[in-house]
N, CA, C and O atoms as a Tinker XYZ file with bonds, in Angstrom:
   352  protein
     1  N      0.726000   -1.225000    0.033000    73     2
     2  CA    -0.084000    0.088000   -0.036000    64     1     3
     3  C      0.861000    1.251000   -0.032000    63     2     4     5
     4  O      1.947000    1.235000    0.547000    81     3
     5  N      0.425000    2.169000   -0.651000    73     3     6
     6  CA     1.068000    3.574000   -0.747000    64     5     7
     7  C      0.150000    4.594000   -0.364000    63     6     8     9
     8  O     -1.058000    4.437000   -0.539000    81     7
     9  N      0.689000    5.761000    0.209000    73     7    10
    10  CA    -0.238000    6.732000    0.690000    64     9    11
    11  C     -0.063000    7.986000   -0.040000    63    10    12    13
    12  O      1.069000    8.430000   -0.237000    81    11
    13  N     -1.238000    8.653000   -0.504000    73    11    14
    14  CA    -1.172000    9.908000   -1.180000    64    13    15
    15  C     -1.435000   10.904000   -0.208000    63    14    16    17
    16  O     -2.498000   10.829000    0.409000    81    15
    17  N     -0.562000   11.918000    0.053000    73    15    18
    18  CA    -0.639000   12.971000    1.181000    64    17    19
    19  C     -1.200000   14.140000    0.762000    63    18    20    21
    20  O     -0.704000   14.696000   -0.217000    81    19
    21  N     -2.179000   14.639000    1.338000    73    19    22
    22  CA    -2.821000   15.832000    0.863000    64    21    23
    23  C     -2.599000   16.789000    2.186000    63    22    24    25
    24  O     -1.980000   16.329000    3.146000    81    23
    25  N     -3.077000   18.023000    2.211000    73    23    26
    26  CA    -2.874000   18.967000    3.381000    64    25    27
    27  C     -3.891000   18.777000    4.402000    63    26    28    29
    28  O     -3.700000   19.177000    5.550000    81    27
    29  N     -4.971000   18.186000    4.048000    73    27    30
    30  CA    -6.092000   18.016000    4.971000    64    29    31
    31  C     -6.430000   16.476000    5.272000    63    30    32    33
    32  O     -7.181000   16.217000    6.211000    81    31
    33  N     -5.926000   15.532000    4.547000    73    31    34
    34  CA    -6.149000   14.239000    4.597000    64    33    35
    35  C     -5.132000   13.316000    3.844000    63    34    36    37
    36  O     -4.280000   13.812000    3.107000    81    35
    37  N     -5.220000   12.171000    4.012000    73    35    38
    38  CA    -4.423000   11.169000    3.272000    64    37    39
    39  C     -5.320000    9.968000    2.749000    63    38    40    41
    40  O     -6.335000    9.554000    3.310000    81    39
    41  N     -4.792000    9.511000    1.635000    73    39    42
    42  CA    -5.615000    8.354000    1.055000    64    41    43
    43  C     -4.540000    7.123000    0.767000    63    42    44    45
    44  O     -3.479000    7.408000    0.213000    81    43
    45  N     -4.783000    5.946000    1.094000    73    43    46
    46  CA    -3.927000    4.950000    0.793000    64    45    47
    47  C     -4.435000    4.030000   -0.233000    63    46    48    49
    48  O     -5.614000    3.676000   -0.222000    81    47
    49  N     -3.701000    3.676000   -1.010000    73    47    50
    50  CA    -4.180000    2.748000   -2.293000    64    49    51
    51  C     -2.987000    1.769000   -2.440000    63    50    52    53
    52  O     -1.831000    1.988000   -2.078000    81    51
    53  N     -3.498000    0.587000   -3.068000    73    51    54
    54  CA    -2.658000   -0.377000   -3.594000    64    53    55
    55  C     -1.874000    0.112000   -4.873000    63    54    56    57
    56  O     -2.412000    0.888000   -5.663000    81    55
    57  N     -0.661000   -0.332000   -5.052000    73    55    58
    58  CA    -0.003000    0.180000   -6.270000    64    57    59
    59  C     -0.885000   -0.217000   -7.540000    63    58    60    61
    60  O     -0.952000    0.551000   -8.499000    81    59
    61  N     -1.515000   -1.357000   -7.520000    73    59    62
    62  CA    -2.330000   -1.689000   -8.654000    64    61    63
    63  C     -3.470000   -0.949000   -8.895000    63    62    64    65
    64  O     -3.852000   -0.716000  -10.042000    81    63
    65  N     -4.100000   -0.523000   -7.808000    73    63    66
    66  CA    -5.213000    0.296000   -7.819000    64    65    67
    67  C     -4.880000    1.607000   -8.354000    63    66    68    69
    68  O     -5.532000    2.138000   -9.253000    81    67
    69  N     -3.772000    2.174000   -7.748000    73    67    70
    70  CA    -3.251000    3.575000   -8.120000    64    69    71
    71  C     -2.945000    3.546000   -9.664000    63    70    72    73
    72  O     -3.268000    4.466000  -10.415000    81    71
    73  N     -2.352000    2.508000  -10.031000    73    71    74
    74  CA    -1.841000    2.551000  -11.485000    64    73    75
    75  C     -3.282000    2.444000  -12.395000    63    74    76    77
    76  O     -3.382000    3.111000  -13.425000    81    75
    77  N     -4.285000    1.639000  -11.980000    73    75    78
    78  CA    -5.419000    1.671000  -12.625000    64    77    79
    79  C     -6.198000    2.969000  -12.933000    63    78    80    81
    80  O     -6.850000    3.183000  -13.955000    81    79
    81  N     -6.011000    3.872000  -11.792000    73    79    82
    82  CA    -6.624000    5.202000  -11.914000    64    81    83
    83  C     -5.837000    6.307000  -12.484000    63    82    84    85
    84  O     -6.315000    7.439000  -12.551000    81    83
    85  N     -4.620000    6.020000  -12.907000    73    83    86
    86  CA    -3.719000    7.022000  -13.251000    64    85    87
    87  C     -2.961000    6.494000  -14.602000    63    86    88    89
    88  O     -2.039000    5.695000  -14.435000    81    87
    89  N     -3.290000    6.886000  -15.892000    73    87    90
    90  CA    -2.714000    6.376000  -17.062000    64    89    91
    91  C     -3.084000    7.417000  -18.135000    63    90    92    93
    92  O     -3.825000    8.370000  -17.899000    81    91
    93  N     -2.504000    7.164000  -19.361000    73    91    94
    94  CA    -2.788000    8.163000  -20.381000    64    93    95
    95  C     -4.227000    7.924000  -20.938000    63    94    96    97
    96  O     -4.757000    6.823000  -20.788000    81    95
    97  N     -4.750000    8.769000  -21.468000    73    95    98
    98  CA    -6.188000    8.775000  -21.921000    64    97    99
    99  C     -7.137000    9.042000  -20.676000    63    98   100   101
   100  O     -6.703000    9.409000  -19.584000    81    99
   101  N     -8.373000    8.836000  -20.933000    73    99   102
   102  CA    -9.431000    9.253000  -19.947000    64   101   103
   103  C     -9.492000    8.136000  -18.794000    63   102   104   105
   104  O     -9.563000    6.930000  -19.029000    81   103
   105  N     -9.459000    8.649000  -17.650000    73   103   106
   106  CA    -9.494000    7.589000  -16.584000    64   105   107
   107  C    -10.919000    7.589000  -15.754000    63   106   108   109
   108  O    -11.145000    7.078000  -14.657000    81   107
   109  N    -11.710000    8.238000  -16.521000    73   107   110
   110  CA   -13.122000    8.477000  -15.760000    64   109   111
   111  C    -13.805000    7.164000  -15.378000    63   110   112   113
   112  O    -14.327000    7.009000  -14.274000    81   111
   113  N    -13.783000    6.189000  -16.362000    73   111   114
   114  CA   -14.270000    4.932000  -16.027000    64   113   115
   115  C    -13.631000    3.975000  -14.842000    63   114   116   117
   116  O    -14.184000    3.223000  -14.040000    81   115
   117  N    -12.332000    4.287000  -15.041000    73   115   118
   118  CA   -11.380000    3.472000  -13.984000    64   117   119
   119  C    -11.675000    4.002000  -12.681000    63   118   120   121
   120  O    -11.879000    3.235000  -11.739000    81   119
   121  N    -11.724000    5.544000  -12.518000    73   119   122
   122  CA   -12.044000    6.067000  -11.286000    64   121   123
   123  C    -13.302000    5.730000  -10.679000    63   122   124   125
   124  O    -13.414000    5.485000   -9.478000    81   123
   125  N    -14.376000    5.715000  -11.617000    73   123   126
   126  CA   -15.826000    5.196000  -11.133000    64   125   127
   127  C    -15.754000    3.872000  -10.664000    63   126   128   129
   128  O    -16.517000    3.537000   -9.759000    81   127
   129  N    -14.842000    2.955000  -11.206000    73   127   130
   130  CA   -14.724000    1.532000  -10.735000    64   129   131
   131  C    -13.999000    1.362000   -9.359000    63   130   132   133
   132  O    -14.347000    0.544000   -8.508000    81   131
   133  N    -12.887000    2.282000   -9.235000    73   131   134
   134  CA   -12.022000    2.261000   -8.042000    64   133   135
   135  C    -12.998000    2.813000   -6.918000    63   134   136   137
   136  O    -12.853000    2.360000   -5.783000    81   135
   137  N    -13.946000    3.727000   -7.148000    73   135   138
   138  CA   -14.903000    4.272000   -6.090000    64   137   139
   139  C    -15.549000    3.134000   -5.450000    63   138   140   141
   140  O    -15.814000    3.231000   -4.252000    81   139
   141  N    -15.877000    1.931000   -6.166000    73   139   142
   142  CA   -16.704000    0.923000   -5.691000    64   141   143
   143  C    -15.842000   -0.053000   -4.854000    63   142   144   145
   144  O    -16.359000   -0.823000   -4.045000    81   143
   145  N    -14.588000    0.002000   -5.064000    73   143   146
   146  CA   -13.645000   -0.839000   -4.184000    64   145   147
   147  C    -13.883000   -0.626000   -2.550000    63   146   148   149
   148  O    -13.699000    0.491000   -2.065000    81   147
   149  N    -14.258000   -1.632000   -1.807000    73   147   150
   150  CA   -14.689000   -1.296000   -0.479000    64   149   151
   151  C    -13.594000   -0.433000    0.343000    63   150   152   153
   152  O    -13.938000    0.549000    1.000000    81   151
   153  N    -12.468000   -0.799000    0.274000    73   151   154
   154  CA   -11.457000    0.031000    1.183000    64   153   155
   155  C    -11.240000    1.471000    0.615000    63   154   156   157
   156  O    -10.862000    2.369000    1.368000    81   155
   157  N    -11.472000    1.688000   -0.685000    73   155   158
   158  CA   -11.301000    3.014000   -1.154000    64   157   159
   159  C    -12.697000    3.770000   -0.853000    63   158   160   161
   160  O    -12.718000    4.898000   -0.362000    81   159
   161  N    -13.766000    3.105000   -1.165000    73   159   162
   162  CA   -15.023000    3.746000   -0.783000    64   161   163
   163  C    -15.230000    4.132000    0.717000    63   162   164   165
   164  O    -15.884000    5.115000    1.065000    81   163
   165  N    -14.636000    3.301000    1.539000    73   163   166
   166  CA   -14.658000    3.682000    2.955000    64   165   167
   167  C    -13.854000    4.953000    3.377000    63   166   168   169
   168  O    -14.211000    5.718000    4.273000    81   167
   169  N    -12.708000    5.087000    2.612000    73   167   170
   170  CA   -11.916000    6.157000    2.948000    64   169   171
   171  C    -12.559000    7.427000    2.446000    63   170   172   173
   172  O    -12.557000    8.440000    3.147000    81   171
   173  N    -13.145000    7.393000    1.166000    73   171   174
   174  CA   -13.695000    8.541000    0.514000    64   173   175
   175  C    -15.092000    9.000000    1.316000    63   174   176   177
   176  O    -15.436000   10.178000    1.406000    81   175
   177  N    -15.697000    8.090000    1.775000    73   175   178
   178  CA   -16.943000    8.383000    2.494000    64   177   179
   179  C    -16.659000    8.952000    3.832000    63   178   180   181
   180  O    -17.596000    9.529000    4.384000    81   179
   181  N    -15.512000    8.884000    4.445000    73   179   182
   182  CA   -14.994000    9.600000    5.579000    64   181   183
   183  C    -14.623000   10.817000    5.412000    63   182   184   185
   184  O    -14.448000   11.471000    6.439000    81   183
   185  N    -14.415000   11.421000    4.209000    73   183   186
   186  CA   -13.862000   12.783000    3.957000    64   185   187
   187  C    -15.060000   13.820000    3.985000    63   186   188   189
   188  O    -16.102000   13.644000    3.354000    81   187
   189  N    -14.804000   14.904000    4.770000    73   187   190
   190  CA   -15.698000   16.056000    4.716000    64   189   191
   191  C    -15.792000   16.659000    3.457000    63   190   192   193
   192  O    -14.763000   16.956000    2.850000    81   191
   193  N    -16.911000   16.878000    2.987000    73   191   194
   194  CA   -17.154000   17.675000    1.707000    64   193   195
   195  C    -16.452000   19.062000    1.684000    63   194   196   197
   196  O    -15.984000   19.456000    0.616000    81   195
   197  N    -16.350000   19.840000    2.829000    73   195   198
   198  CA   -15.698000   21.040000    2.731000    64   197   199
   199  C    -14.102000   20.830000    2.597000    63   198   200   201
   200  O    -13.437000   21.608000    1.913000    81   199
   201  N    -13.598000   19.891000    3.189000    73   199   202
   202  CA   -12.264000   19.563000    3.258000    64   201   203
   203  C    -11.622000   19.125000    1.870000    63   202   204   205
   204  O    -10.524000   19.475000    1.438000    81   203
   205  N    -12.544000   18.287000    1.270000    73   203   206
   206  CA   -12.225000   18.062000   -0.181000    64   205   207
   207  C    -12.416000   19.233000   -1.157000    63   206   208   209
   208  O    -11.706000   19.282000   -2.161000    81   207
   209  N    -13.185000   20.020000   -0.955000    73   207   210
   210  CA   -13.516000   21.181000   -1.895000    64   209   211
   211  C    -12.178000   22.144000   -1.510000    63   210   212   213
   212  O    -11.453000   22.528000   -2.428000    81   211
   213  N    -11.916000   22.478000   -0.255000    73   211   214
   214  CA   -10.856000   23.298000   -0.001000    64   213   215
   215  C     -9.475000   22.716000   -0.522000    63   214   216   217
   216  O     -8.620000   23.442000   -1.028000    81   215
   217  N     -9.334000   21.434000   -0.367000    73   215   218
   218  CA    -8.056000   20.928000   -0.916000    64   217   219
   219  C     -7.984000   21.072000   -2.504000    63   218   220   221
   220  O     -6.947000   21.433000   -3.061000    81   219
   221  N     -9.024000   20.799000   -3.117000    73   219   222
   222  CA    -9.014000   20.950000   -4.487000    64   221   223
   223  C     -9.005000   22.428000   -4.977000    63   222   224   225
   224  O     -8.514000   22.667000   -6.079000    81   223
   225  N     -9.473000   23.336000   -4.289000    73   223   226
   226  CA    -9.507000   24.839000   -4.531000    64   225   227
   227  C     -8.069000   25.253000   -4.799000    63   226   228   229
   228  O     -7.782000   26.101000   -5.644000    81   227
   229  N     -7.179000   24.619000   -4.045000    73   227   230
   230  CA    -5.704000   24.978000   -3.904000    64   229   231
   231  C     -5.133000   24.662000   -5.292000    63   230   232   233
   232  O     -4.220000   25.366000   -5.723000    81   231
   233  N     -5.570000   23.743000   -5.948000    73   231   234
   234  CA    -5.063000   23.339000   -7.384000    64   233   235
   235  C     -5.420000   24.355000   -8.401000    63   234   236   237
   236  O     -4.780000   24.399000   -9.452000    81   235
   237  N     -6.372000   25.154000   -8.172000    73   235   238
   238  CA    -6.710000   26.332000   -8.988000    64   237   239
   239  C     -7.396000   25.807000  -10.399000    63   238   240   241
   240  O     -7.549000   26.560000  -11.361000    81   239
   241  N     -7.781000   24.444000  -10.396000    73   239   242
   242  CA    -8.187000   23.912000  -11.724000    64   241   243
   243  C     -9.612000   23.907000  -11.939000    63   242   244   245
   244  O    -10.049000   23.632000  -13.056000    81   243
   245  N    -10.461000   24.214000  -10.880000    73   243   246
   246  CA   -11.925000   24.031000  -10.764000    64   245   247
   247  C    -12.526000   25.372000  -10.203000    63   246   248   249
   248  O    -11.966000   26.001000   -9.305000    81   247
   249  N    -13.688000   25.762000  -10.783000    73   247   250
   250  CA   -14.264000   27.045000  -10.261000    64   249   251
   251  C    -15.194000   26.706000   -9.049000    63   250   252   253
   252  O    -15.328000   25.532000   -8.706000    81   251
   253  N    -15.830000   27.708000   -8.408000    73   251   254
   254  CA   -16.770000   27.353000   -7.104000    64   253   255
   255  C    -17.940000   26.466000   -7.578000    63   254   256   257
   256  O    -18.286000   25.577000   -6.800000    81   255
   257  N    -18.563000   26.581000   -8.690000    73   255   258
   258  CA   -19.554000   25.715000   -9.099000    64   257   259
   259  C    -19.128000   24.187000   -9.091000    63   258   260   261
   260  O    -19.716000   23.265000   -8.526000    81   259
   261  N    -18.147000   24.142000   -9.735000    73   259   262
   262  CA   -17.553000   22.700000   -9.882000    64   261   263
   263  C    -17.181000   22.164000   -8.560000    63   262   264   265
   264  O    -17.416000   20.980000   -8.318000    81   263
   265  N    -16.663000   22.869000   -7.744000    73   263   266
   266  CA   -16.210000   22.387000   -6.438000    64   265   267
   267  C    -17.438000   22.174000   -5.344000    63   266   268   269
   268  O    -17.372000   21.684000   -4.217000    81   267
   269  N    -18.397000   22.623000   -5.944000    73   267   270
   270  CA   -19.749000   22.515000   -5.158000    64   269   271
   271  C    -20.317000   21.015000   -5.210000    63   270   272   273
   272  O    -21.134000   20.632000   -4.371000    81   271
   273  N    -19.896000   20.276000   -6.126000    73   271   274
   274  CA   -20.346000   18.893000   -6.428000    64   273   275
   275  C    -19.414000   18.047000   -5.744000    63   274   276   277
   276  O    -18.333000   17.797000   -6.277000    81   275
   277  N    -19.764000   17.501000   -4.429000    73   275   278
   278  CA   -18.864000   16.651000   -3.615000    64   277   279
   279  C    -18.693000   15.303000   -4.374000    63   278   280   281
   280  O    -17.646000   14.682000   -4.191000    81   279
   281  N    -19.679000   14.784000   -5.246000    73   279   282
   282  CA   -19.302000   13.467000   -5.815000    64   281   283
   283  C    -18.182000   13.685000   -6.851000    63   282   284   285
   284  O    -17.283000   12.849000   -6.941000    81   283
   285  N    -18.203000   14.700000   -7.579000    73   283   286
   286  CA   -17.304000   14.923000   -8.537000    64   285   287
   287  C    -15.927000   15.230000   -7.920000    63   286   288   289
   288  O    -14.870000   14.818000   -8.398000    81   287
   289  N    -16.034000   15.999000   -6.805000    73   287   290
   290  CA   -14.786000   16.132000   -6.040000    64   289   291
   291  C    -14.047000   14.770000   -5.539000    63   290   292   293
   292  O    -12.824000   14.636000   -5.513000    81   291
   293  N    -14.910000   13.868000   -5.180000    73   291   294
   294  CA   -14.245000   12.712000   -4.680000    64   293   295
   295  C    -13.577000   11.976000   -5.874000    63   294   296   297
   296  O    -12.506000   11.394000   -5.701000    81   295
   297  N    -14.182000   11.993000   -7.062000    73   295   298
   298  CA   -13.566000   11.471000   -8.353000    64   297   299
   299  C    -12.205000   12.212000   -8.487000    63   298   300   301
   300  O    -11.180000   11.561000   -8.690000    81   299
   301  N    -12.183000   13.607000   -8.373000    73   299   302
   302  CA   -11.008000   14.429000   -8.624000    64   301   303
   303  C     -9.787000   13.965000   -7.544000    63   302   304   305
   304  O     -8.618000   13.781000   -7.882000    81   303
   305  N    -10.258000   13.835000   -6.328000    73   303   306
   306  CA    -9.329000   13.577000   -5.245000    64   305   307
   307  C     -8.709000   12.311000   -5.502000    63   306   308   309
   308  O     -7.499000   12.084000   -5.474000    81   307
   309  N     -9.753000   11.400000   -5.788000    73   307   310
   310  CA    -8.909000    9.906000   -6.067000    64   309   311
   311  C     -8.023000    9.897000   -7.219000    63   310   312   313
   312  O     -6.882000    9.440000   -7.143000    81   311
   313  N     -8.506000   10.383000   -8.273000    73   311   314
   314  CA    -7.512000   10.601000   -9.413000    64   313   315
   315  C     -6.311000   11.367000   -9.092000    63   314   316   317
   316  O     -5.255000   10.962000   -9.578000    81   315
   317  N     -6.299000   12.335000   -8.403000    73   315   318
   318  CA    -5.110000   12.923000   -7.989000    64   317   319
   319  C     -4.254000   11.943000   -7.051000    63   318   320   321
   320  O     -3.040000   11.855000   -7.237000    81   319
   321  N     -4.787000   11.327000   -6.206000    73   319   322
   322  CA    -4.117000   10.362000   -5.297000    64   321   323
   323  C     -3.513000    9.090000   -6.149000    63   322   324   325
   324  O     -2.460000    8.531000   -5.843000    81   323
   325  N     -4.284000    8.746000   -7.187000    73   323   326
   326  CA    -3.628000    7.750000   -7.987000    64   325   327
   327  C     -2.509000    8.201000   -8.640000    63   326   328   329
   328  O     -1.495000    7.503000   -8.618000    81   327
   329  N     -2.527000    9.513000   -9.359000    73   327   330
   330  CA    -1.359000   10.063000  -10.072000    64   329   331
   331  C     -0.227000   10.231000   -9.001000    63   330   332   333
   332  O      0.909000    9.847000   -9.280000    81   331
   333  N     -0.500000   10.788000   -7.795000    73   331   334
   334  CA     0.635000   11.002000   -6.902000    64   333   335
   335  C      1.359000    9.838000   -6.511000    63   334   336   337
   336  O      2.578000    9.842000   -6.344000    81   335
   337  N      0.546000    8.734000   -6.347000    73   335   338
   338  CA     1.251000    7.357000   -5.878000    64   337   339
   339  C      1.991000    6.790000   -7.149000    63   338   340   341
   340  O      3.115000    6.307000   -7.012000    81   339
   341  N      1.419000    6.837000   -8.307000    73   339   342
   342  CA     2.009000    6.162000   -9.402000    64   341   343
   343  C      3.336000    7.144000   -9.921000    63   342   344   345
   344  O      4.220000    6.654000  -10.624000    81   343
   345  N      3.359000    8.359000   -9.556000    73   343   346
   346  CA     4.477000    9.295000   -9.989000    64   345   347
   347  C      5.689000    9.225000   -9.002000    63   346   348   349
   348  O      6.835000    9.569000   -9.292000    81   347
   349  N      5.288000    8.746000   -7.832000    73   347   350
   350  CA     6.327000    8.793000   -6.633000    64   349   351
   351  C      7.451000    7.873000   -6.851000    63   350   352
   352  O      8.350000    7.786000   -6.014000    81   351
């Protein structure tokens, strides 16, 4: 297992799961599938919506309307976590 460190929380993922969620091309379907993996789902469900939105706001890639969608934010933070782990 590897850990993706954020300012407000951490997510841990297996190397195989991180690789599945971070690759060239669209990762949307893979992220959706990873969100159903029990240990990942449990971690994401424990994240406070405001903490996730604040974390993502620091990236400067999404506007306030986009950051108001917690479900999409969970996709984003999982995708970032996968990338951080695979690039480490």
